[in-house]
N, C-alpha and C positions, 0 to 999 in steps of 0.2 A: 559773521559774529559767532563767537565760540562761547559755550556756557561756562567755561572754566575761568577765563580771565577777562571777560568783557571785551576782548578785542573783536574786530570784525573785518570782513573782506567784502568788496563790492565790485561789481562789474556792470557795464552798460552795453547794450546792443542797440544800434540805430539802423534804420533802413532809409536809403536815399533814392530819389528818382533821377534818372539821367534824362536831360533835355537838350534839345537843339536850341542854342541861343539866338539863332536867326528866326526860326519859325515859332519858337517857344513851346513846341509840342514834344511829346516823349520821343526819345531817341528811336529811330526806326531800324538802324543796323542791328541785326540779330546777334552779331558777334561783339558788339561794343561793350556790353557788361563784362564779358570774360576778359577782354582786352584791358579794361580798367582794373579789374581785379587782379590780374597778373601784374600789372604795374604797381598796384598798391602793395601786394605781397612782397615784391622786389624792393620797394621803398621803405617799408615798415618792418622792424625786427619783430621776431616772435614774442619778444618780452613786452611788446606794446599791445598787440592784438592780432586779429585775423580779419580777412575779408572773404566773402563767399557770394555766389550768385543767389538771387532770391527767386520768388515765384514768377515775377515778371522779367522779361528779357532786358527791359529798360530800368532795372533796379538792382542796387547793390546793397548788401548788408555788412556792416562792420561790427565787431565786438572787441571790447578791451580785454586784455588779459586781467587776471585777478589783481586787484589793487588793495593796498592796505589802508587806504583812507580815501575820502572824498577828493581831497586835493590831488592825490595820486591818480585817481580815475580821470579827473579833469585833464591832467597832462596827457594821459594815454588817449583819451577821446579827441583831444585837440590835434594830436599827431595823426589820428585816423582820418578826421575830417580834412585836414590839410592834404594828406596823401591821396585821398579819393578825389578831392577837388582838383588837385594838380594833375593827376592821371586823366581825369575826364577832360580837362582843358587841353591836354596834349593830344587827345583824340578828336578835338573839335567840339566837345560837349561841355556841359555844366551840370552841376548837381543842385537839387533843391531839397531842403528838409521841410517837408510838408506831408501831412497824412493823406491828402488827395491832391491831384493835379487839377488846377482850376478849370481847365477846359478839355481835358482828355476824354475821349469817348471810349468807354470800356470795351465796346464791340470791336475796336480796332487794336487792342492791345493783345500781346502774345506772350504765352508763358514760356518759361525756360525749359528747353528739351533735356530734361533730367528725370530719371526713373521716379524719384519721389514726387516730383511735380507732375509728371505724366499720370501717375496713379491718382493723385489728388484731383487733377482736372477731370479725369474720366469718372471718378467717384462722385464728385460734387457738381459736375456739369456747369450750367449757367451760374450757379452760386459761386463757383470758383472763378469763372471768367470775369465776374464783376469785382474781384479783389484787386483793383487798381488803388491800393492803399499801402500806407507805411506806418510803422509804429516805433515806439521806444520801449525796450524792456530793461528793468533794473533788477539785478541779482544781489541779494545780500546772503552771505554764507551763514548757515545755521547748522551745526554738526548733528545735533540730536533730533532724530526723526519725530519723536512724539512732541518735542518742544516746537518743531516746525509746524506740525498740524495744529497745535494749540494756538500759536500765533497766527496761523492762516485764518482761523475763525474769528479772531479779534481785529486784525488789521483790515479786514474787508469793510469795516465801518468807515474807514478814511479814504477808501478808493475814489468816491466821488469828489472829495476835497482835492485830491491830487490830479484827478482828470481835469478839473476846472482850471487848473494852472497851465495846462499843456495844449489847449485846443488849437488846431491848425488845419482843419478840414471843413471850411464853410461852404466851399463851392463843389459841385459835382456835375460833370458833363456839360460845363459851360453855364450852369445856373447857380444862383444863390439857393442853397438848400434850405435856408431859414434856421439852420442849426449851427451851433459853434463847433460841434464835433459830429460830422456826418459819417466818419469812418466807422464808428460802432454800428451804425444802421447797416452797413455792408457786412461787417464782421460777424454781427449777431445772426446772419442768415446761416452761418456754418453751425454744425452740430457741436455740442460740448464746449460752448462759449458762455459768457456772461459771468455772474458771480459764482464762486465755488460752493459746492455742496458743504454741508456740515458733517464732520466726522468725529467720532468719540476718541479715535486713537489712530496711530500710524497703521496698525494692523487692520483696523476697520477700513481705512482708505485703500490699502493694498488689496484687500479682499474684493472691493468693488472694481478696482482696475482689472484684477485677475479674472473676474467673471466675464468682463467684456473681451479680454484677450483670449480666454479659453473658448469663448463662443466663436471667435474669429472676426469680431467686429472691430478690433483694434489690434495693431501690431505691438504697440506698447503705449506708455503714457505720454509719449511725445505728441500724440494725436488729441490730447486734452488741452484745450485752448482757453481756459478760464482767464478772467481778468487778473487773477493771481493764482499761482500753482506751485506746488513743490516740484522743482525741476526734475525731470524723469532720469537724468544722469548725474547731475551735480547736487551736492548737499546745500542747495540754495532755495530760498523763497523768491520766486520770479514775479515781480509786478509788471503786468502786461496791459493794464487798462489805458495807459497814456497814449495820446497822440505824440508824434515826434515833434520836438520844439524847434522851430526855425532858428531861434537864438540858443546856442549851445549852453549858455549859462543858465537859461531857464530850465533846461533839462537837468543840469547839475543841482539846481535848487530843489527840484522835485526829488532827486535821488538823496539829497541831504535830509530832506524832511522824511522821506520813507524810511531811511536808515535810523533816523532819530526816533521816530514813532515806534519802530520795532524795539529799539533800545529802551524806550519808556515802558512798553508793554512787558518787556523782560524784567525790568526793574520792579515793576508792580508785582509780577509773579513771585519774585523772591521774598515778598512780604505777604504772600498768600492773598494777593489782590488780583483782580483782572478787570479789563474793560467789559462792560456789559455787552453781551451778544444779542444783536438784533436779527430778526428774520430777513431773508432776502427780499420778501414782499416790501418791507419798509426801506431797506437800503436801496432797492431798485428805484424807489421814488426820487431819492437824491441822485442816483446814477442818471436818470432821465433829465432831471433838472440841470445837471452838469453838462449833459450832452446837448440839451436844447439851448441853455442860456449861458453856459460857462459859469462864471462867478457873478454875473450881472444881477441875477434875481435872488441871490442867497441860496442857502440850503436849509433843510429841516434839522433843527436840533431835537432829536426824539426825546432826550431827557427833559428838555424844557417844553416839548410839545408845541413847537412853533417854528416858523420860518425865521431864520436869523441872517442878517447880511454877512456876506462872506468876509468882509474885512474883520468883523468881530471874531468870526470862527478861526480865521488865520491867526489873529493875535492870540487866541486861546491855545491853538496848537503850538505856536512858537513859545508860549509860557509853559505849557505842559512839558515840552521837550527841551527847555533851556539847559537843564543839567546835562542832558544827553548830547545836545549840540556842543557843549563845552568839552565833554569828555571825548567826543569823536573829532573834535577840532574842525567843526563845520559851521560855526556861528555865522560867519560872513556869507557862506554859501546858502544857508537856509534863509537868512534875512533877505536875500535877493528876491524872494517871493513877493516882498512888498513892492519891488520894482515892477514885477509883472502886473500887479494890480494897478499901479499908477500909469504904466505904459500901454498895458493891454497885452493879450496873447497874440500869437500869429494870426489867429482868426479875426480878432478885432482890427489888426492892422491891414490884413488883406482886404477886408470890407472897406476900411478907410481909403486905401489906395483906389479901389474900384469905384467908390462913390465920388471921390474927387475927380477921377478921370471922366466919369460920365457927366459930372457938372461942367466940365470944360469942353463938352461936346463930343467926347469919344463914343464910338459905337460899342456894343457889348463885347465884340471880339477885341477891339483895341483896348478896352478897359481891362479885360482879362489878361492880355498880353502885358500890360503894365504890372499887374499882380505878379506874373511870373518873373518879370525883371526885378521886382522887389525881392522876391524869394531867392533868386540867384545871388544878389548882392548881400542880403542879410544872413544867408546860411553860413557864409564864411566871415562875417563881420567880427565876431568876438573869439575867434580861434587863434 
C-alpha cells in the first residue's frame, strides 16, 4: 500500500509440515525437507515465490513474491502449494497445512542444521524444541515509516478478529488441548512475542530496537516476533498472529480483510480520524478468547462494553471496509469469511473428524490418524 496513490502490494508466507502418509507421523528423513525445497525451487519460477527450510527438519516455508492484488497473491500461493505438494508426493511424503500436528511428540522432533536455527535452539533450549508449530504471515506494503507505525498501533485491535478465522491447532502431542489455537501457547513462550508495544513514531521504535542491538541482546529486528510487526527488511506491516489455514481460500479471506482494514484506517487518517487505540491489557482479553474459543463465544466490543457474537462483529467489519474491498477488488475474497463461520475453521473440523471416529469405535490413535488423513486431503482441495 503506498500513500501516494492508494495502490497496495501484498505477500503471504505459509509453513507446512511434511508427514508420512502411511504412519501419519512427521517425516523422519532429515534430508527430506531440503529435497522437497530443491524440487519446489526448480518447479516454481522466481516471479511466483520462494521456498526455504524452516526451524523443523520436517517443515517447509513458502512465500509468494510481491503481488499487486489479492487475486494475484492467490494465484501465486496456489502455485506454491501445488509445487510443494507435488514435490513432497514424489519423495513419498505429503504436506499438511495445520499449525500443530495432531499427534507429534515435540521431544522427537529435530531442528534444521542451519546456523540461524542452531543459535536459536541453543539460546532458547526447551522453549525452542517445543516449536512444532506452523503459521501464516501476511505482508502489506506501506512505504512511509511513520505511517507504518501509526497503523501498527491501530490495527492491533483487529488481530483477535483475524485469529478467530484461522484456528487450526486444537491438538497437541496426541491430546485435545481444549483450545482452538494451541499454537500461540507454544509461541508465547518465546521472548518478544505477543501484541506489539506502542510507539510514538518510527524513530521511537528504532531507538528501542537499537538499544537491544547495541547491548548485544539482538542481532537485528528479525528477532522481534510480535503478532504484527514492521518487517525488519521490507517496507511492510507483517501480520503474524494467524494460524495457517488448512483451506487456502480461508487464508486468502483473512489476507483480504487485513488489507481492507489497513485501507480503511488509512482512509480515516486522511480525514484526520483514527481508530481508538486500546491498551494491550484489553486487547489481550480478546486475543485469549480467540485462542480459547475461536469465534464460538464472541469477542468483546470495548466501545459498547460487552461481549458481542462474532457473526455481528464480522458483518460490522465487512460493512466498515466495504468501500475498501471494492477499491482493492477483493469483495468476493473477503466475503468468504462468512463461509468460514458456516463451515467452521480447521480446528472445528479436526475436532469433528476426531469425535466422529471415536463414536464409531476408533481408538485415540486411530481417531488422530483420521484427522491427519483429513488434513492431507483438505490442504490441497481448493488450490
